[in-house]
C-alpha positions in Angstrom: 75.1 74.0 90.8 78.5 74.2 92.7 80.9 71.1 92.3 81.3 69.0 95.4 84.9 68.9 96.9 85.4 65.2 96.0 84.5 66.1 92.2 87.0 68.8 92.1 89.9 66.9 93.9 89.3 63.9 91.2 89.3 66.3 88.2 92.1 65.1 86.0 91.8 67.6 82.9 93.2 70.9 84.3 95.6 72.5 82.2 96.9 75.9 83.4 97.3 79.4 81.7 96.8 82.1 84.3 96.1 85.8 84.2 95.6 87.8 87.2 96.3 90.3 90.0 98.9 90.2 92.6 98.3 92.0 96.0 100.8 92.7 98.7 101.2 94.2 102.1 103.8 94.2 104.7 103.8 90.9 106.8 102.2 91.3 110.1 100.4 94.4 108.9 96.5 94.9 109.2 96.5 97.4 106.5 94.9 96.9 103.0 96.4 94.6 100.5 97.1 96.7 97.5 97.4 95.8 93.7 100.8 96.1 92.7 100.0 96.5 89.1 100.8 94.5 86.0 103.2 91.2 86.8 104.8 89.7 83.7 105.9 86.4 85.7 105.1 85.0 89.0 106.5 81.7 90.0 107.3 79.7 93.5 110.5 77.6 92.8 111.5 74.8 95.3 114.9 73.8 96.2 115.6 70.1 97.7 118.3 68.8 100.0 118.3 65.2 98.9 120.4 62.5 101.0 121.0 59.1 99.6 122.3 55.9 101.0 123.9 53.7 98.4 123.0 49.9 97.8 126.2 48.0 98.9 124.2 44.7 99.2 124.7 43.7 95.6 126.7 44.0 92.6 125.6 46.9 90.3 124.9 49.8 93.1 121.8 51.8 93.1 120.0 53.7 96.0 119.2 51.6 98.9 117.2 54.6 101.0 116.5 58.4 100.2 115.2 61.3 102.3 114.1 64.6 100.5 113.7 67.7 102.3 112.6 71.1 101.0 115.6 73.4 101.5 114.0 76.6 100.6 111.1 77.8 98.6 111.3 81.0 96.6 109.0 83.3 94.9 110.3 85.3 91.6 108.3 88.3 90.5 108.7 90.4 87.4 107.0 93.6 87.7 106.1 95.9 84.8 104.7 98.6 86.7 107.6 101.0 88.1 105.2 102.7 90.4 106.5 104.3 93.7 105.9 101.3 96.2 107.3 98.9 93.7 110.3 100.7 93.2 111.0 101.6 96.8 110.7 97.7 97.7 112.9 96.8 94.9 115.7 99.3 95.5 115.5 99.3 99.3 114.7 102.9 99.3 113.2 105.5 101.9 110.4 107.5 100.5 109.8 111.1 101.1 106.5 112.5 99.7 107.3 116.2 98.7 104.3 118.7 98.4 104.1 121.2 95.4 105.8 124.4 96.4 108.0 127.3 95.4 111.7 128.3 95.6 112.4 132.2 95.8 116.0 133.6 94.9 118.2 130.6 95.0 121.8 131.5 94.2 123.1 129.8 91.2 126.2 130.1 89.2 125.5 130.3 85.3 127.9 128.4 83.0 127.3 128.2 79.4 126.7 124.8 77.9 126.0 123.7 81.3 123.1 122.2 83.4 122.0 123.7 86.7 120.6 120.5 88.6 117.8 121.1 91.0 116.2 119.1 93.9 112.7 119.5 92.3 111.1 118.6 89.0 108.2 119.7 86.9 109.2 123.3 87.1 106.8 126.3 86.1 106.9 130.0 86.5 110.8 130.2 86.3 112.3 133.6 86.9 116.2 133.9 86.3 117.9 137.0 87.3 121.3 138.4 87.2 121.4 141.4 89.7 118.2 143.2 89.2 117.7 142.3 85.4 115.5 139.4 84.5 117.0 137.1 81.8 114.6 136.0 79.0 114.5 132.2 78.3 114.6 132.8 74.8 118.1 132.5 73.3 119.5 132.1 76.8 118.3 128.9 78.7 115.8 125.9 78.6 113.9 124.5 81.5 114.4 120.8 81.3 112.9 118.1 83.7 116.3 117.6 85.1 117.0 121.3 85.8 118.0 124.7 84.0 120.3 124.3 80.9 122.1 127.5 80.0 122.7 127.6 76.3 126.3 127.8 75.3 125.1 130.7 72.8 123.4 132.6 75.9 123.5 136.3 74.7 122.5 137.7 78.1 124.9 135.5 80.3 128.3 135.7 80.9 130.3 132.6 81.6 130.5 132.0 85.4 128.0 134.7 86.2 126.1 134.7 89.5 122.2 134.6 89.3 119.1 133.8 91.4 116.4 131.4 90.4 112.8 131.3 91.6 110.4 128.6 90.5 107.3 126.7 91.3 107.4 122.9 91.4 104.8 119.9 91.3 104.3 117.7 94.0 107.0 114.7 93.8 108.1 111.4 95.3 112.1 111.2 96.2 113.2 107.6 96.6 116.8 107.5 98.5 118.0 104.1 97.2 119.9 101.4 99.3 118.8 103.1 102.6 116.6 100.4 104.3 116.2 96.9 105.0 114.4 94.0 102.6 110.7 94.1 103.0 108.9 91.2 104.4 105.6 90.9 102.6 102.4 88.9 102.8 101.2 88.2 99.1 97.9 87.0 97.4 97.6 86.2 93.8 94.0 86.2 92.4 94.2 84.1 89.2 92.0 83.3 86.4 92.8 80.2 84.5 92.3 81.0 80.8 92.9 77.2 79.9 89.9 76.2 82.2 87.0 78.6 81.4 88.3 81.3 83.5 88.1 79.4 86.7 89.8 81.2 90.0 93.0 80.0 91.3 94.1 81.8 94.5 97.5 81.4 95.9 98.4 82.9 99.6 101.8 83.7 100.4 102.1 84.2 104.0 105.4 85.4 104.5 108.2 86.4 102.1 111.3 88.5 101.9 112.1 90.5 98.8 115.5 91.0 97.3 116.8 94.1 95.8 116.0 94.3 92.0 118.7 92.5 90.0 118.7 95.5 87.5 117.6 98.8 87.4 117.1 99.6 83.5 117.2 103.0 82.9 117.6 103.1 79.0 117.1 99.8 77.5 115.1 100.6 74.1 112.2 98.2 75.6 109.5 98.3 78.1 111.2 98.3 81.6 111.0 95.4 83.9 111.5 94.9 87.7 113.0 91.4 88.4 112.9 90.5 92.1 113.2 87.2 94.2 112.1 86.3 97.7 112.5 83.4 100.2 109.3 82.2 101.6 109.8 82.3 105.4 107.7 80.2 108.0 105.0 82.3 109.4 104.7 81.0 113.1 101.4 82.3 113.5 99.9 79.5 111.6 99.5 76.4 113.4 97.4 72.9 113.3 97.9 69.7 111.4 98.2 70.1 107.8 98.3 73.9 107.9 101.0 75.3 106.0 103.5 78.1 107.2 104.5 79.0 103.8 101.9 79.1 101.2 98.4 77.7 100.2 96.7 77.3 96.8 92.9 77.2 96.3 90.9 76.3 93.2 87.5 75.3 91.8 
């Protein structure tokens, strides 16, 4: 039998240790709320403005009156998944989706011991030519994720020689960082309280900005994390007595 509301609100024992999924979509969008992947930490932090009036009526001081107002509520998220959407929002990136394709006879200059950087990754069917001659990869160059690396011991390549390069490449996403404004998101946390028999805890954040990532770790020797924060902004579409414009928690 389901618990009556008055029973839930009077419950005292309620330790909290949550796991769960975080979902997001653009604020004001009617699109799907999509899971963001593994989130290691999620919190809402409140900052107050406190105005105090001293008690001047007697010796010893003290506070005669006080007014507290919430100055700001912030959400802090630590992402574990560097998927395209998370990374784009965290780096203010414009995203281009590039279909798999081919490049034919791209002009390149070959330097021994140097890398030829290319605009595509995950190359296959690579053909390097100097004039009409096809240069074998063995002993001359390596196909790497970051481009074509000409060996400094290349037997069939002269330093500074002109060549042509043909190849196929896989579909890929390209993120041009710091090219767009910060996202405003609607968020929903679907939590399960492991310290309370896995009972659900749902938190809706109606409108939140998202900051750029504090750090984008590329070589750290540990699992990568994306730390972002955001300010909870008033959602003016939510009206009515006792209705929050910022966030709501629901539990059983």
